[in-house]
MARLOLO-224434 format. One line per field, with one value per residue (C-alpha): x, y, z. Coordinates in nm, 3 decimals, m for minus. Layout:
<rs>
x: (X	...)
y: (Y	...)
z: (Z	...)
</rs>
This chain:
<rs>
x: (13.305	13.333	13.208	13.477	13.743	13.623	13.628	13.975	14.105	13.960	14.120	14.455	14.430	14.361	14.629	14.909	14.803	15.139	15.200	14.836	14.853	15.171	15.024	14.698	14.875	15.131	14.859	14.645	14.937	15.016	14.654	14.639	14.936	14.821	14.468	14.605	14.786	14.468	14.259	14.508	14.455	14.081	14.005	14.159	13.967	13.661	13.327	13.170	12.930	12.941	13.198	12.973	13.053	13.433	13.433	13.286	13.491	13.752	13.950	14.142	14.281	14.582	14.720	15.016	15.046	15.342	15.435	15.652	15.860	15.946	16.098	15.964	16.026	15.911	15.554	15.339	15.156	14.850	14.468	14.283	14.099	13.721	13.719	13.953	13.725	13.415	13.571	13.753	13.530	13.191	13.121	13.168	12.867	12.971	12.965	12.660	12.775	13.081	13.150	13.395	13.488	13.761	14.064	14.086	13.836	13.949	13.925	13.694	13.531	13.162	12.926	12.580	12.542	12.674	12.819	13.184	13.310	13.485	13.679	13.504	13.632	13.439	13.439	13.315	13.132	12.892	12.541	12.649	12.858	12.545	12.489	12.842	12.862	12.565	12.551	12.301	12.075	11.931	11.739	11.669	11.828	12.127	12.130	12.009	12.134	11.919	12.055	12.410	12.382	12.228	12.524	12.296	12.467	12.336	12.514	12.496	12.642	12.746	12.553	12.845	12.839	12.459	12.465	12.742	12.551	12.191	12.200	12.002	12.028	11.698	11.863	11.738	11.624	11.829	12.108	12.467	12.792	13.085	13.378	13.122	12.911	12.550	12.455	12.123	12.132	11.957	12.055	12.225	12.422	12.593	12.953	13.207	13.541	13.863	13.938	13.676	13.927	13.697	13.379	13.520	13.413	13.216	13.033	12.966	12.873	12.832	13.160	12.948	12.876	13.247	13.539	13.703	13.663	13.875	14.164	14.375	14.744	14.927	14.598	14.439	14.526	14.337	14.191	13.954	13.953	13.715	13.548	13.369	13.095	13.082	12.768	12.984	13.352	13.316	13.287	13.627	13.814	13.546	13.550	13.931	13.915	13.656	13.870	14.168	13.960	13.836	14.195	14.320	14.042	14.117	14.491	14.421	14.247	14.504	14.791	14.757	14.911	15.168	14.992	14.944	14.772	14.924	14.711	14.977	14.721	14.446	14.170	14.273	14.052	14.019	14.318	14.556	14.425	14.493	14.862	14.887	15.019	15.188	15.065	15.383	15.428	15.224	15.196	15.297	15.001	15.175	15.477	15.247	15.071	15.407	15.514	15.200	15.249	15.603	15.474	15.206	15.460	15.693	15.409	15.295	15.620	15.800	15.525	15.455	15.809	15.763	15.412	15.528	15.767	15.487	15.257	15.531	15.559	15.186	15.201	15.487	15.246	15.002	15.233	15.059	14.715	14.831	14.967	14.633	14.437	14.670	14.647	14.267	14.269	14.293	14.460	14.744	14.523	14.247	14.496	14.657	14.319	14.221	14.538	14.509	14.141	14.210	14.489	14.271	14.004	14.263	14.399	14.048	13.976	14.309	14.241	13.907	14.084	14.351	14.090	13.897	14.221	14.299	13.954	13.976	14.325	14.212	13.931	14.148	14.454	14.273	14.456	14.795	14.696	14.475	14.608	14.685	15.023	15.026	14.694	14.522	14.314	14.392	14.085	14.149	14.037	13.705	13.641	13.340	13.233	13.113	13.462	13.670	13.458	13.349	13.270	13.614	13.766	13.630	13.728	14.085	14.106	13.973	14.219	14.520	14.412	14.397	14.739	14.896	14.745	14.901	15.240	15.252	15.085	15.127	15.481	15.432	15.099	15.256	15.541	15.294	15.080	15.388	15.496	15.570	15.275	15.489	15.711	15.410	15.241	15.563	15.567	15.872	15.881	16.129)
y: (5.770	5.867	5.521	5.367	5.577	5.452	5.090	5.131	5.291	5.007	4.746	4.922	4.921	4.545	4.455	4.623	4.598	4.687	4.987	5.093	5.067	5.274	5.534	5.564	5.584	5.835	6.057	6.029	6.128	6.425	6.551	6.474	6.701	6.974	6.980	7.007	7.325	7.449	7.379	7.554	7.864	7.821	7.816	8.162	8.320	8.115	8.217	7.998	8.078	8.302	8.477	8.417	8.744	8.718	8.824	9.160	9.216	9.483	9.464	9.706	9.477	9.692	10.035	10.253	10.595	10.830	11.146	11.435	11.399	11.037	11.093	11.013	10.635	10.554	10.434	10.264	9.967	9.763	9.776	10.106	10.291	10.300	10.675	10.623	10.351	10.568	10.875	10.694	10.395	10.395	10.726	10.575	10.607	10.388	10.043	9.840	9.803	9.863	9.687	9.755	9.468	9.351	9.243	8.921	8.728	8.689	8.377	8.461	8.245	8.181	8.000	7.980	8.130	7.884	7.652	7.587	7.811	7.723	7.926	8.061	8.293	8.622	8.868	9.225	9.374	9.643	9.584	9.603	9.292	9.084	9.249	9.190	8.827	8.594	8.366	8.078	8.144	7.837	8.040	8.409	8.687	8.927	9.243	9.552	9.911	10.034	9.757	9.834	10.209	10.152	9.930	9.656	9.335	9.090	8.810	8.580	8.239	7.939	7.612	7.440	7.699	7.676	7.297	7.313	7.570	7.456	7.119	7.268	7.530	7.690	7.943	8.284	8.497	8.307	8.459	8.349	8.504	8.636	8.710	8.704	8.975	8.875	8.876	8.789	8.560	8.710	8.445	8.110	8.043	7.744	7.691	7.890	7.758	7.933	7.951	8.226	8.472	8.776	8.597	8.338	8.331	8.134	8.436	8.776	9.082	9.456	9.635	9.919	9.698	9.697	9.941	9.816	10.156	10.310	10.074	10.312	10.383	10.640	10.832	10.692	10.323	10.063	9.713	9.738	9.601	9.689	9.492	9.668	9.495	9.636	9.619	9.485	9.425	9.698	9.942	9.854	10.140	10.394	10.266	10.290	10.645	10.741	10.575	10.784	11.103	11.024	10.950	11.280	11.466	11.286	11.350	11.722	11.706	11.491	11.659	11.954	11.730	11.592	11.261	11.100	10.775	10.537	10.267	10.106	10.081	9.937	9.833	9.494	9.245	8.894	8.746	9.025	9.040	8.666	8.739	9.047	8.924	9.254	9.615	9.773	9.536	9.533	9.183	9.110	8.924	8.876	8.714	8.480	8.377	8.314	8.094	7.884	7.861	7.732	7.471	7.362	7.331	7.119	6.894	6.858	6.827	6.574	6.306	6.395	6.293	5.951	5.905	5.997	5.702	5.470	5.608	5.548	5.186	5.130	5.277	5.043	4.754	4.917	4.979	4.734	4.867	5.220	5.104	4.938	5.250	5.469	5.227	5.251	5.628	5.754	6.093	6.185	6.441	6.182	5.935	6.200	6.305	5.942	5.869	6.190	6.127	5.769	5.885	6.176	5.925	5.735	6.064	6.180	5.855	5.884	6.255	6.181	5.931	6.189	6.455	6.216	6.136	6.506	6.580	6.277	6.380	6.739	6.620	6.381	6.608	6.943	7.050	6.999	7.164	7.455	7.575	7.942	8.102	8.371	8.232	8.401	8.097	7.752	7.599	7.341	7.436	7.292	7.204	7.064	7.014	7.373	7.496	7.246	7.171	7.439	7.443	7.595	7.289	7.058	7.305	7.323	6.942	6.911	7.173	7.004	6.664	6.815	6.976	6.659	6.461	6.696	6.693	6.314	6.198	6.470	6.382	6.001	6.046	6.289	6.045	5.761	5.962	6.034	5.669	5.543	5.325	5.046	5.027	5.037	4.750	4.552	4.626	4.849	5.179	5.354)
z: (7.791	8.159	8.258	8.038	8.210	8.551	8.434	8.282	8.603	8.810	8.584	8.613	8.992	8.997	8.744	8.943	9.310	9.465	9.240	9.279	9.659	9.677	9.436	9.632	9.971	9.838	9.692	10.006	10.230	10.009	10.019	10.393	10.468	10.232	10.374	10.728	10.621	10.455	10.767	10.992	10.782	10.737	11.110	11.124	10.837	10.737	10.896	11.164	11.447	11.637	11.408	11.110	10.932	10.922	10.558	10.670	10.988	11.042	11.367	11.584	11.852	11.932	11.857	11.956	12.116	12.117	12.298	12.187	12.503	12.420	12.078	11.733	11.740	12.094	12.144	12.404	12.253	12.339	12.355	12.364	12.639	12.634	12.561	12.263	12.129	12.162	11.999	11.716	11.633	11.801	11.628	11.277	11.045	10.749	10.916	11.009	11.371	11.593	11.920	12.205	12.432	12.669	12.466	12.673	12.884	13.246	13.456	13.749	14.017	13.952	14.185	14.337	14.683	14.941	14.678	14.580	14.301	13.977	13.723	13.412	13.136	13.176	12.884	12.923	12.623	12.510	12.375	12.008	12.066	12.004	11.665	11.544	11.659	11.614	11.917	11.924	12.222	12.393	12.651	12.710	12.509	12.516	12.726	12.541	12.524	12.811	13.034	12.927	12.979	13.323	13.415	13.547	13.666	13.407	13.224	12.927	13.006	12.799	12.812	12.991	13.271	13.290	13.323	13.585	13.790	13.746	13.569	13.278	13.004	13.114	13.341	13.223	13.515	13.775	13.979	14.040	14.165	13.959	14.189	14.471	14.310	14.225	13.854	13.693	13.388	13.083	12.828	12.767	12.450	12.289	12.388	12.186	12.064	12.169	11.797	11.777	11.922	11.945	12.054	12.294	12.656	12.912	13.057	12.898	13.104	13.034	13.094	13.232	13.533	13.634	13.654	13.332	13.162	13.441	13.373	13.158	13.098	12.887	12.933	12.617	12.627	12.826	12.795	12.497	12.143	11.864	11.585	11.301	11.101	10.747	10.540	10.256	10.184	9.926	10.220	10.368	10.203	10.304	10.663	10.679	10.543	10.807	11.078	10.970	10.978	11.329	11.439	11.297	11.476	11.801	11.764	11.740	12.079	12.259	12.072	12.308	12.573	12.328	12.251	11.909	11.816	11.557	11.392	11.168	10.887	11.109	11.103	10.964	10.787	10.927	10.744	10.844	11.201	11.243	11.174	11.397	11.731	11.829	11.842	11.707	11.413	11.092	10.945	10.587	10.436	10.100	10.268	10.465	10.145	9.974	10.263	10.231	9.855	9.903	10.150	9.901	9.619	9.829	9.941	9.578	9.388	9.609	9.593	9.228	9.130	9.292	9.160	8.810	8.797	8.906	8.642	8.387	8.507	8.458	8.109	8.014	8.056	7.812	7.519	7.293	7.387	7.308	6.971	6.880	6.970	6.767	6.471	6.474	6.452	6.807	6.802	7.034	7.212	7.270	7.407	7.627	7.771	7.837	8.030	8.229	8.312	8.420	8.649	8.775	8.885	9.088	9.228	9.328	9.514	9.697	9.754	9.921	10.144	10.229	10.307	10.529	10.714	10.758	10.908	11.138	11.250	11.303	11.531	11.733	11.756	11.781	12.097	11.931	11.603	11.705	12.039	11.972	12.025	12.295	12.420	12.713	12.811	12.943	12.777	12.508	12.157	12.050	11.685	11.503	11.142	11.104	11.190	10.988	10.681	10.435	10.064	10.013	10.185	9.915	9.639	9.770	9.792	9.435	9.311	9.472	9.337	8.989	9.024	9.166	8.878	8.622	8.794	8.830	8.508	8.245	8.136	8.126	7.941	7.694	7.623	7.578	7.335	7.119	7.083	6.736	6.629	6.484	6.793	7.022	6.837	6.880	7.252	7.224	7.412	7.179)
</rs>
């Protein structure tokens, strides 16, 4: 039966080439636009290396601090100080791992002694950073806890930096300069896309090897962000409860000087953190989802109205065929399902074309599509198949093809299945 549906769909496409072409192109464009919206969201929340555990991440990128002398509504907002991160988050026992790292990488000159320098994005981290994010090491290994606690000047570099410095990725053990300070390379990793907001960098060094921990303001705010790796999403509530207990304990200590930390319901999961561009504003995830739903509906309903009239035109040419089938015992439900399945096959073919176009466009126009608002780097976003294409991408495309098929073909197919047999045999619609 499925083979018959494919043959019938192919015959219909050949019998009405103009209508078929317009239907396929219209469906492909609709899926193309929808999948672009889906991909723009997926790059923010779907796992890809080195942020491979996004479904288990909780983030505290920013926070707020108030003082009794300022008034109840006045706060200072931004990243936390290293001491605040240690007391409130590094001491957590429920998660698998917790990392503190510089909220932004900084462009610093890197070079070999006696050679011209070039700018590279340097990110300062702790040793647990390499447990939370799974970088692909091409040479060497990450720095360990002993190295971090000793504050040794070591660095992990990207393959692009390694090739530019040494012409090869086999650079572990070699030395280079960061802001004219010598660092020894302990590992080389694959390049990281700027879309991986927390893991992105060209060079990673222990923050214990610099004075970053001394860069503080409002006493308890500084330049650090925190990412928590849960053992399971089921632990999110327990982790948040423990975070709140640690905050309350810390607030008792700093409250003696009038200070009070405000999390605004942090830590956030990956989806919510992707929306949180300001420390003193809590994003509305439900509102963001409603906005995407409205966009999907518009992109589905508008082409569905046009495609529905074309489907009706094709069915007008099959009135006699429908009458013969009904006369030989075909039920209305069987006829309805046949027409829907035939149209679904055409929709799926057009949907695959639309999805292919969306992936191709995303690759070629990645800088326009994926450059982040309020970005701290001048590097262009880098995308590959592991970032753009996931199982969920195909499932979303299949779902939207199915919905578009129902919207465009259900009413014409229902009307065709209810035709009077005598009128249909005579070629009359009514």
